[in-house]
Residue, then its C-alpha position, 0 to 999 in steps of 0.5 A: m202779533n195781528v196778521l192780515g190774511i188774503e185768500t183769493s185762490c178760487d171764486e172768494t175774495s177773503v180778507s182776515v186779521v188774526e191775533n196770534g194765530r188763534k183770535v179771529l177779529s175779522n174775516k171778510v168774505s166776497s163771492s163771485l159764485a153767482f156769476h159762475k152759476k149759469y156755467g155750471g162751474v167757476v170761470p176763471e177769468i170771471a173770478s180774477r176780474m171780480q177779485l181785482e174790483t173788490i180786494t181793496e174794499v174787503a181788506e179795508a172792510a176787514v181792518k175797520e171791523s177788527g179794531v186794528t189800525l194798520k200801524g197793529i198789522g205785524m205781517v201779511s200771509v197770503t195764499s201762494g197756491p195752489g188754486l187759479l193762476g190769475s186769481l193767486l196773482t191778484g192776491i199775491s200782488f196785493a199782499k206785496s203792496v200791503s207788506l211794502s207799504l207797511g214795511v212788514p213781513l210777508l209770507g205766502v202759505n199753502h191753501v189745502y194746508s191752511h184748510i188743516y189749520a182753520n180747525f185751531l181757530n177760535r179754539q183750544a189747540i189739537m195736540f200733534p200728531f193727527v191725521a187730517l183729511v182735506v175735502s173740497g171741490g178742487h182736493t181730497s187728500l189725507f196727511c198726517v200732521k206732526d206740526f204746522d210744518k210737517m205735513e206728510t201726504l198719505g193719500e189723494a184724489r187720483d181723479d175727481a176730487c170729493g166736491e167736484a164729484f158732487d157738483k158733476v152729479a147735481k148736474i147730472l141730475g139737473l139740480g144746478y150749481p154748486g152740487g154739495p148743499i143741494i145733493e145734501k137737502l135732497a139727501k135728507e129725504g132720500d133713501s140711502n140704501k135704495i141704490k148701492f154705489r160704490c167708489s172705485g178702488t185704487e191702487g194706493e190704499l189711502d188715495f181716493s177715486f171718485s169718476g166712477i161713482k159719478t159715471a155709475v149715477l150717469y149710466l143709471t139716470k141715462g135715458r130715463q125720466l127722474s121723478l123727485a123721489d129718484k133724485k132723492d134716492i140717487a143723492a141719498s146713495f150717492q152721497k153715503a157711498v162717498v161719505d163712507a169711503l172718506i171715513r173708512k180711508s181716514l180711519l185706516a190712516c189712524k190706524i197706520k200711523k198709530v194716532n187717534k185724532i182726525v182732523v177735517g177742513g174744506g168746503v165739504a167738511a160742511n156736510n152735516k152727513l159727513r160730520e155726523t157720521l164720522r163723529e160717530a165712527a171715530k167715537d166707535a173706533g175710539r178716536e177723536c174727531y174735529f171739525p172747524s165752524k161751517e164758516l170756517c169751512m170754506d175758503n177764508a183769509a182767517m185760516v191763511a193768517g193763522l198758518g202764516y203766524q205759526l210758520f212765521k215763528k218757525g222762521f219761515r219768510s217770503g220776499l217780494g219774489l213770491t209768486a203762485q204755486l199752482d201745484 
């Protein structure tokens, strides 16, 4: 079955065609990032307006590239949440119109769970159960995954998400937005042991907190004239502390749940330091570690189409009453 996937949870507009939940035939993404940079973050009204203007064109390009005609689409899968309300409704409304016009089923799926599913695209299946770590601008969560419809939340960010902390630290250092790629680039030339940052403790042993380390960076830099070398050392030390926290809790989750596989998804999963260090730590602990290709770490419709296909096979359906789920 060919599934048309639609993803508009934040500032991207993405449409994809995926065959049988695994083979990506097309995956078009249009981002409004350039319009948000001067504000230092995503402006919801700008994001949804750009999605309204581009979604038809993106969908046409995705279908054309896939080589599948509209008659060859068997269902429509769309992100129904969490995300920005206006953005979600844009994608959902478009998905409903396509579903109704083609006379094919419609299914709304969870954006965070879709990031986990990105690991199943264009590769052999990963056997259940496993621990999944989702790290992005809006979410930092740990799950125990026993099936595509059986995902148990083990821990989550209690304040800033991981990607959000990268953005805020980059802003403190005057580096611009988005912060993740800039911090990573600077960190390569910095001394990660120069400053002893640490992430705050949490009541739940598998929960995360990144607001404390962000504040530590703020206090360290307040009133100081920072050289480029200073910024490099701060970036490297900050990144190391965040990566260490993610790895430590992921391995602890594996130990608690007695599983030997870690699956990672979300925008921060494209960070090379996280990819390299977690792979090494997992190997040393006797665990297997999986990451999606870097382009599938970012918000995309292929992961939405893939997860939708798997849930559809299990009997899940959404009617035309589908609406946005913000939580």
